[in-house]
N, C-alpha and C positions, 0 to 999 in steps of 0.2 A: 392225899383228900380223904377227910372221915366221911363214913357213910352217912346217909340221911336219915332221918325218921318222918314219916308221912303220917297225918292226922288219918285215921280210917273214915273219916268223911268227907276227906278230899275227893272231890268231883273228877273222874276222868277227864271229863271235858275242860278242866282248868288247865290240864296238861301242867302239872307242875315241874316236869322234867323236860320241858320243851326246849331249854337252852342249854342241856347238858351236853357237852360233847361225847363223840361215840365211846372213847374209851372210859369217860365216866360213867356213862349209862351201864356199860358193861360190869364196872367196878361195883356199882349199886346193885345191880341184879345179883353178883356174886355174893355179895354182903347179905342181901335179902335171902338167898338160899341157905347160907351158913346160919342165920339167925332166925329161920323159920318166920320170915316176915312176909307174909302174903301180901299187905298192903302195898310196900314198897316194890315187891316182885311184880305185882300187877299193873302198878304204874309204869314200870320198865318195860312190860311187854307191851302196854297200852302205846308207849311212845314210839317203839318200834313199828308197831302197827301203823300209827300215824305217819311215820316217816317210809313206809312201804317197804320194810324189810321183806326180805324173801319168805316165803310161806314155810319153807322147811325150818329155818332158824326160829320163826315163832312158834310152830309147832314144837320144835325141841324145847322151848323155852318153858312153854305150856306144861309140859310134860315133866320138866324138872321141878317146876313150880310146885305141880300138885303133889309131886313125890315129896317135897321138903316142907311145904307150908300149907298143904290143903285145908287145916283147920280156921286158917287166918285170912285165907283169898276173900277179896270182897264181892258180892254177888254180881258187881255189874261186868266183870272179866269172863268172855265168851270162854266155852270149854275148847272151842276149836277154832281153826283159822277159818276168817270170811274175808275174802278178797275186798269186799266193797265197805267194809265196818268203816273206815275212818269218812267216807261218803256218807253214811248214815249220820254220824256225829255232825258233819258239816251241814247237812240238811236241815237235822232237829234243832241246831243252834240257831237257825233264822227264827224260830218261834220263842219270842220271850215269854218267861214265866207269867201267867194271868194272875189274878187275885185268887186268894186262898179258897178252897172249897173241900169236896169229897171225893172228886173225882181223878182217875190216874190214867194216863196214857201208858201204853205198853207195846212192845215190839217182840214178836215171836220168830225165831229163826225156824225155815221151812226146810224140808229135805225134797228137791225134786231130781237128785241124781240119778233115777231111772227113766225121767222123761225129758229132761231139758240138758242143754250144754253146760249151762250155769246150775251148778247143783243146788245153789240155796235160794231160797226166795224169803219174803218176810211178810208178817200178817201185822196191820196195825189194828189195834183194838182199844177200848176205853171201857173202864170198870169202877165201880165204887171199892172192888177189892184190890189188894196189891198185885202186882202182877205176877209173882209166885201164886198166889191163891188162885187168880183166875186162870192161868196156865193149867194148874191142876184140875180146876173145874172143865175145861175145854177137854183133857185128856181123859177123865172120868166120863164124858159125855153129859155133861151139866150145860144147857144152853150152849153146845159147842159148835163151833163153825168146824166145819168138815174138814178143813185145809189143815186145821190146828190138831184135830182129832187125829187124823191118818198121818199128817207130814210134821207135825210140829215136835223140834228137837229139845229146844231150850229158849229162855226169854233172854232178850237183848236189853238190859237194864239200863246200860251206860249213856246211849244217847238220849234217853227221855228222862234221865233223873230228874232234870229240872222242870219236867210237866207232871209232878205229883201233887196231889192234893190240891187240885184246881176247881174253880166253878165248873158245874156240869156243861153250860151252855157253851163255854169257852173250850171243854175238852172235846166236845162234839164237832165244832168248828175244826180245831185243831186237828182232830182225826183225821177228818176228810181231806183237809189241805195236805198234811203230812203225807197220806197216802198217795194223793195227786203228783205231789214234789218228788215224791221217792220214785214213782212210776216215771215222771218226766225225765228222773236221771237215769234211767235206764235199768231198774231193779225191776224184779217180777214181784208185785204186791198183790196180797190178798187184803179182805178187809177195807177198814177206812170208811164205813159208812155210817 
């Protein structure tokens, strides 16, 4: 079975490898490592995540992918295993993309390993800046939320890729509802106001 090639713009929410058998997924991942194909490797890891693969296997796959294909890994792939990532995708998918505008929704992974049983929380925000730019602003203390300034680890781009460049009024509504829905699903949520 030949390895496939995925478009760099393919959204992880589309799950292009959803119907691949376990052996096929492993073959695609090995091909991604061999060819330094960060996009294909990221989609393989994402699919394992969505299938609730064991954390140690996802961590090992992340490490291997970063070692072999760091330059081509898409920004939506988290750098560490997050047990509730598939839940975040599921919740965010319930918010259809509104009309085009200039606002962006973003999620930031927060580290609460020093104070909570579940080591990670999430910050829900909205900005006219890209998620990466806004994260950098938070970490530099520019209009920073304290939780992101002190505990922010990385941006979780994937679940909200479809909620970029939308109308500000819709972004404000979705920001609040997304935070409430993630909270109701059992996540520790900051922001969303």
